[in-house]
C-alpha positions as CSV (number, residue, x, y, z in Angstrom):
1,M,28.4,-7.6,-9.4
2,A,29.1,-4.6,-11.7
3,R,27.7,-1.3,-10.6
4,D,25.5,-1.2,-13.7
5,D,23.9,-4.5,-12.6
6,V,22.9,-3.2,-9.1
7,P,19.1,-3.0,-8.9
8,H,17.5,0.4,-8.5
9,L,15.1,0.5,-5.5
10,I,12.2,3.0,-5.8
11,D,10.5,3.8,-2.5
12,C,6.7,3.8,-3.0
13,S,5.7,4.3,0.6
14,H,4.9,7.4,2.7
15,T,6.8,8.0,6.0
16,V,4.7,7.3,9.1
17,E,5.0,10.4,11.4
18,H,3.6,11.3,14.8
19,G,0.3,13.1,14.4
20,M,-0.2,12.6,10.7
21,V,-3.6,11.7,9.3
22,T,-3.9,9.0,6.6
23,Y,-7.6,8.6,6.5
24,K,-9.9,11.4,7.8
25,G,-11.9,10.2,10.7
26,L,-9.3,7.7,11.9
27,P,-6.8,8.7,14.7
28,A,-3.3,9.8,13.9
29,P,-0.4,7.7,15.1
30,I,1.2,8.5,18.5
31,I,5.0,7.9,18.4
32,C,7.0,8.3,21.5
33,D,9.7,6.7,23.7
34,Y,8.8,3.6,25.8
35,L,12.4,3.7,27.1
36,S,14.3,6.9,26.4
37,R,18.1,7.0,25.9
38,E,18.4,9.1,29.1
39,A,16.4,6.6,31.2
40,S,18.2,3.6,29.7
41,R,21.6,4.8,31.0
42,A,20.7,3.5,34.5
43,R,20.3,0.0,33.1
44,Y,23.5,-0.4,31.2
45,A,27.2,0.1,31.6
46,S,28.7,3.5,31.4
47,G,28.6,4.9,27.8
48,T,25.9,2.4,26.7
49,E,22.4,3.6,26.0
50,F,19.4,2.4,23.9
51,Q,16.0,3.7,22.8
52,I,12.9,1.6,22.7
53,G,10.1,3.2,20.8
54,K,6.4,3.0,21.3
55,I,3.7,3.5,18.6
56,E,-0.1,3.6,18.9
57,M,-1.9,3.6,15.6
58,V,-4.8,2.1,13.7
59,A,-3.9,-0.5,11.0
60,N,-4.8,1.9,8.2
61,T,-1.9,4.2,8.6
62,G,0.6,5.4,5.9
63,T,1.0,3.1,3.0
64,Y,-0.6,-0.3,3.8
65,V,-1.8,-3.6,2.4
66,D,-5.3,-5.0,2.8
67,S,-5.8,-8.7,3.1
68,P,-9.1,-10.5,2.6
69,F,-9.8,-10.5,6.4
70,H,-10.1,-6.7,6.2
71,R,-13.4,-7.2,4.3
72,Y,-14.4,-10.8,5.1
73,A,-14.6,-12.4,8.5
74,D,-13.5,-15.8,7.1
75,G,-10.9,-14.3,4.7
76,K,-7.1,-14.7,5.1
77,D,-5.5,-12.4,7.6
78,L,-2.1,-10.9,7.3
79,S,-0.4,-13.9,8.9
80,E,-2.0,-16.2,6.3
81,L,-1.0,-14.3,3.1
82,P,1.7,-16.1,1.3
83,L,4.9,-14.2,0.7
84,E,4.5,-14.9,-3.0
85,S,1.4,-12.7,-3.1
86,L,3.3,-9.7,-1.7
87,A,7.0,-9.9,-2.7
88,N,9.1,-10.1,-5.8
89,L,6.0,-9.6,-8.1
90,D,6.5,-8.7,-11.7
91,C,4.6,-5.4,-11.9
92,L,3.0,-3.1,-14.4
93,I,2.5,0.7,-13.8
94,A,-0.7,2.0,-15.3
95,R,-0.3,5.8,-15.8
96,V,-3.6,7.6,-15.6
97,P,-3.2,11.1,-17.3
98,A,-4.3,14.2,-15.4
99,G,-7.8,15.2,-16.3
100,A,-8.9,11.7,-17.0
101,G,-11.7,11.9,-14.5
102,R,-12.2,10.2,-11.1
103,E,-13.5,6.8,-12.3
104,I,-10.8,4.5,-13.7
105,D,-12.7,1.9,-15.7
106,R,-10.0,0.6,-18.0
107,L,-6.2,0.0,-18.0
108,P,-3.8,0.0,-21.0
109,F,-3.0,-3.7,-20.7
110,T,-4.3,-7.0,-22.0
111,E,-5.4,-9.8,-19.8
112,D,-2.3,-11.8,-20.8
113,Q,-0.1,-8.9,-19.7
114,V,-1.9,-8.6,-16.3
115,R,-1.9,-12.3,-15.5
116,G,0.2,-13.1,-12.4
117,R,1.5,-9.6,-12.0
118,A,1.0,-6.7,-9.6
119,V,-0.8,-3.8,-11.3
120,L,0.0,-0.4,-9.7
121,V,-2.2,2.6,-10.7
122,Q,-0.4,5.9,-10.9
123,T,-2.8,8.8,-10.7
124,G,-0.4,11.4,-9.2
125,W,-2.8,11.9,-6.3
126,D,0.1,11.4,-3.9
127,R,1.1,15.0,-4.6
128,H,-1.7,16.0,-2.2
129,W,-0.4,13.9,0.7
130,R,-0.7,15.6,4.1
131,T,-3.1,18.2,2.6
132,D,-6.9,18.5,2.9
133,A,-7.1,18.0,-0.9
134,Y,-6.0,14.4,-0.4
135,F,-9.3,13.4,1.2
136,E,-11.7,14.9,-1.4
137,G,-12.5,13.8,-5.0
138,H,-9.7,11.2,-5.3
139,P,-9.4,9.0,-8.4
140,H,-10.5,5.3,-7.9
141,L,-11.2,2.1,-9.8
142,T,-14.6,0.9,-10.7
143,G,-16.2,-2.4,-9.7
144,E,-16.3,-3.4,-13.3
145,L,-12.6,-2.9,-13.7
146,A,-12.0,-5.0,-10.5
147,E,-14.0,-7.8,-12.1
148,W,-11.9,-7.6,-15.2
149,L,-8.7,-7.7,-13.1
150,V,-9.9,-10.8,-11.4
151,R,-10.7,-12.5,-14.7
152,A,-7.3,-11.5,-16.0
153,G,-5.6,-13.2,-13.0
154,V,-4.0,-10.2,-11.4
155,A,-1.8,-10.9,-8.4
156,L,-2.0,-7.6,-6.5
157,V,-3.5,-4.2,-7.2
158,G,-2.2,-0.9,-5.8
159,I,-3.0,2.8,-6.2
160,D,-1.4,6.1,-5.1
161,S,-4.6,7.8,-4.1
162,F,-6.8,8.0,-0.9
163,N,-8.7,4.8,-1.6
164,I,-9.0,2.2,-4.4
165,D,-12.8,2.6,-4.1
166,C,-15.0,5.6,-4.4
167,T,-15.9,6.7,-0.8
168,D,-18.9,8.9,-1.7
169,T,-21.2,6.2,-0.4
170,G,-20.8,3.1,1.8
171,D,-20.3,0.8,-1.2
172,R,-16.8,-0.7,-1.7
173,P,-17.1,-2.9,-4.8
174,V,-13.4,-2.9,-5.6
175,H,-12.4,-4.1,-2.1
176,S,-15.2,-6.6,-2.2
177,V,-14.3,-8.1,-5.5
178,L,-10.5,-8.2,-5.1
179,L,-10.4,-9.4,-1.5
180,K,-13.0,-12.0,-2.2
181,H,-10.6,-13.6,-4.6
182,D,-7.6,-13.3,-2.3
183,I,-6.0,-10.5,-4.2
184,P,-4.2,-8.1,-1.8
185,I,-4.7,-4.3,-2.2
186,A,-2.0,-1.7,-1.6
187,E,-3.2,1.8,-0.9
188,H,-1.6,5.2,-0.4
189,L,1.4,4.4,-2.6
190,C,3.7,7.2,-3.8
191,G,6.6,7.8,-6.1
192,L,5.2,5.6,-8.9
193,A,6.3,8.1,-11.5
194,A,9.9,7.0,-11.0
195,A,9.1,3.3,-11.6
196,P,9.2,1.7,-15.1
197,E,5.9,0.9,-16.7
198,R,7.1,-2.7,-17.2
199,G,9.9,-4.9,-15.9
200,G,10.0,-3.9,-12.3
201,R,9.5,-6.1,-9.3
202,F,7.1,-5.0,-6.5
203,F,7.4,-5.7,-2.8
204,A,4.9,-4.7,-0.1
205,V,5.2,-7.0,2.9
206,P,3.4,-6.2,6.2
207,V,4.2,-7.6,9.6
208,K,2.8,-11.1,10.1
209,V,0.0,-10.3,12.5
210,K,-2.7,-12.8,13.4
211,G,-6.3,-11.4,13.4
212,F,-5.4,-8.3,11.4
213,G,-6.6,-7.4,7.9
214,T,-4.4,-4.4,7.2
215,F,-1.0,-3.1,8.2
216,P,1.6,-0.5,7.0
217,V,4.3,-1.7,4.6
218,R,7.6,-0.4,3.2
219,A,6.5,-0.7,-0.5
220,F,9.1,-0.5,-3.2
221,V,9.7,-1.3,-6.8
222,M,13.0,-2.9,-7.8
223,A,13.9,-1.9,-11.3
């Protein structure tokens, strides 16, 4: 393969770090050694050592994907999501200009353009990651836009802000609508400014966990 033909991979996921807060009110991950390199030396031949890590975290940590089970008790959990719904998806990047307001009620695409594709909403909110500003006044989709995306046949919807829904109240219309129709949601994305508006392929595959509705992913766009 010629160098010009090598795909460009654009990382769209935040790094999970010890003590970081993804969602205010939820505990930060605890990352430590289960078996340290020093302790492992007693188990192996001279000059051979290993590290086995341990992590304690809630599912909603870093950049993650929500499956229907996150919202609905009878919905598909992570282990039941088909790979085709999470990987190698033709994607569209919807760029929301600064100052457009919090509510995102329309996207610059037609239903035909959306059908069968991942739609990733770039708001630029990821610039606030790891600051107090990230948790307040984030941009979000509306329930009406979620209904339109379902009618258009979207495959997956993602956003680079704190939540795809408004969190001012306990209502979560976007989660409710999309997950009811088996459409995965990717939240806390980043780096979408580097991805092409059209023609990229999106990947966001979580661990195949039974009885879980959400899990971190290494999300990326292949351009």
